[in-house]
C-alpha positions as CSV (number, residue, x, y, z in Angstrom):
1,M,23.7,-16.9,20.1
2,K,20.9,-18.3,18.0
3,K,18.9,-15.1,18.3
4,I,22.0,-13.0,17.3
5,F,22.5,-15.2,14.3
6,L,18.8,-14.9,13.4
7,L,18.9,-11.1,13.8
8,F,22.0,-11.0,11.6
9,I,20.3,-13.0,8.9
10,L,17.2,-10.9,9.2
11,F,19.2,-7.7,9.0
12,S,20.9,-9.1,5.8
13,I,17.5,-9.8,4.3
14,L,16.3,-6.3,5.3
15,L,19.3,-4.7,3.6
16,S,18.9,-6.7,0.4
17,T,15.2,-6.1,0.1
18,S,14.6,-2.7,1.6
19,Y,15.1,-0.9,-1.7
20,S,12.6,-3.0,-3.5
21,Q,10.0,-2.5,-0.8
22,E,10.1,1.3,-0.5
23,R,6.9,2.9,-1.7
24,M,8.5,6.0,-3.1
25,R,6.6,9.2,-2.5
26,Q,7.7,12.6,-3.8
27,G,9.8,14.4,-1.3
28,N,9.2,12.0,1.6
29,D,12.0,10.8,3.8
30,Q,11.9,6.9,3.8
31,R,14.1,6.3,6.9
32,P,11.3,6.3,9.5
33,L,9.3,4.0,7.3
34,Q,12.3,1.6,7.0
35,R,12.7,1.6,10.8
36,I,9.1,0.8,11.2
37,E,9.4,-2.1,8.7
38,Q,12.4,-3.4,10.5
39,W,10.7,-3.3,13.8
40,E,7.7,-5.0,12.3
41,R,9.9,-7.9,11.0
42,I,11.6,-8.4,14.3
43,K,8.3,-8.5,16.1
44,L,6.8,-10.9,13.5
45,I,9.7,-13.3,14.0
46,D,9.1,-13.2,17.8
47,V,5.2,-13.4,17.6
48,L,5.3,-16.3,15.1
49,N,8.3,-18.0,16.8
50,L,10.0,-18.6,13.5
51,N,13.2,-20.5,13.1
52,E,15.9,-19.2,10.8
53,E,15.0,-21.2,7.8
54,T,11.3,-20.5,8.0
55,A,11.9,-16.8,8.6
56,I,14.0,-16.6,5.5
57,R,11.4,-18.4,3.4
58,F,8.5,-16.4,5.0
59,F,10.1,-13.0,4.4
60,A,11.1,-13.9,0.8
61,R,7.5,-14.8,0.1
62,R,6.2,-11.8,2.0
63,N,8.6,-9.5,0.0
64,E,7.3,-10.9,-3.3
65,N,3.8,-10.3,-2.2
66,Q,4.6,-6.7,-1.1
67,K,6.1,-6.1,-4.6
68,K,2.9,-7.3,-6.2
69,M,0.8,-5.2,-3.8
70,K,2.9,-2.1,-4.6
71,E,2.2,-2.5,-8.3
72,I,-1.5,-2.8,-7.7
73,L,-1.5,0.1,-5.3
74,D,0.5,2.2,-7.7
75,Q,-2.1,1.4,-10.4
76,R,-4.9,2.4,-8.0
77,D,-3.1,5.7,-7.2
78,D,-2.8,6.4,-10.9
79,A,-6.5,5.6,-11.5
80,I,-7.5,7.9,-8.7
81,R,-5.3,10.7,-10.0
82,D,-6.9,10.3,-13.5
83,L,-10.3,10.4,-12.0
84,E,-9.4,13.5,-10.0
85,N,-8.1,15.2,-13.1
86,E,-11.3,14.4,-15.0
87,I,-13.4,15.9,-12.2
88,R,-11.1,19.0,-11.9
89,N,-11.3,19.5,-15.7
90,G,-15.1,19.6,-15.4
91,N,-15.7,16.6,-17.7
92,Q,-19.4,15.8,-17.8
93,N,-19.1,12.4,-19.5
94,D,-21.0,9.9,-17.3
95,A,-19.8,6.9,-19.3
96,L,-16.2,7.9,-18.7
97,Y,-16.8,8.2,-15.0
98,K,-18.5,4.8,-14.9
99,E,-15.6,3.2,-16.8
100,K,-13.0,4.8,-14.5
101,V,-14.9,3.8,-11.3
102,N,-15.3,0.2,-12.6
103,A,-11.5,0.1,-13.3
104,L,-10.9,1.4,-9.7
105,L,-13.2,-1.3,-8.3
106,S,-11.4,-3.9,-10.3
107,L,-8.1,-2.8,-8.8
108,E,-9.6,-2.9,-5.3
109,N,-10.7,-6.5,-6.0
110,N,-7.2,-7.3,-7.1
111,I,-5.9,-6.1,-3.8
112,G,-8.2,-8.4,-1.9
113,K,-7.4,-11.3,-4.2
114,E,-3.7,-10.8,-3.8
115,R,-4.0,-10.7,0.0
116,E,-6.0,-13.9,-0.1
117,N,-3.5,-15.6,-2.3
118,F,-0.7,-14.6,0.0
119,L,-2.4,-15.9,3.1
120,R,-3.3,-19.2,1.3
121,S,0.3,-19.6,0.1
122,L,1.6,-19.6,3.7
123,S,0.0,-22.9,4.5
124,D,3.2,-24.8,3.6
125,L,5.3,-22.6,5.9
126,L,3.1,-21.7,8.8
127,S,0.5,-23.4,10.9
128,P,-3.0,-22.1,10.9
129,L,-2.4,-20.6,14.3
130,Q,0.7,-18.8,13.1
131,I,-1.2,-17.4,10.1
132,A,-3.9,-16.2,12.5
133,K,-1.3,-14.6,14.7
134,M,0.2,-12.9,11.7
135,V,-3.1,-11.4,10.6
136,V,-3.9,-10.2,14.1
137,F,-0.4,-8.8,14.6
138,E,-0.4,-6.9,11.3
139,S,-3.7,-5.3,12.0
140,R,-2.7,-4.3,15.5
141,F,0.7,-3.1,14.4
142,R,-0.7,-0.9,11.7
143,K,-3.3,0.5,14.1
144,E,-0.6,1.3,16.7
145,V,1.6,3.0,14.0
146,R,-1.3,5.0,12.7
147,E,-2.3,6.1,16.3
148,T,1.3,6.9,17.1
149,L,1.7,9.0,13.9
150,M,-1.5,10.8,14.8
151,G,-0.2,11.4,18.3
152,K,-2.9,9.3,20.0
153,G,-1.0,6.3,21.2
154,R,2.2,4.8,22.4
155,P,5.0,3.9,20.0
156,P,4.6,0.4,18.4
157,G,5.9,-2.5,20.5
158,Q,6.0,-0.7,23.8
């Protein structure tokens, strides 16, 4: 009964936050991505052995972090597009390229800093072991998804 209640709460959170987490791409169907995110959340609750209250607080904090990361990643995508356009247009201005690459490096640093801030912010919710489990889980989960999408592996979680 407790697991059903937890899944109900988790599903409610998913519904309320799924729109804000979508990384909109032109012409892409987001349903498979949403299913993968839902599966990841369920597995995270299990791997971290989260109770209901901690799960709610953890996913709220994680969703906020993902919003910040999306903003930085969108800025990075824009910077890469700008750089690509300058190259395609045949611009020969080395100072411009240096400036754009430096801006891109700054955004890459911001991605790392944001990840570090998020992990450090979890210390009041999760034990060091749970944080370590989360880091390992996220890495393995992404690898499995990537391999599955490339046709090289089994579906995530199986």
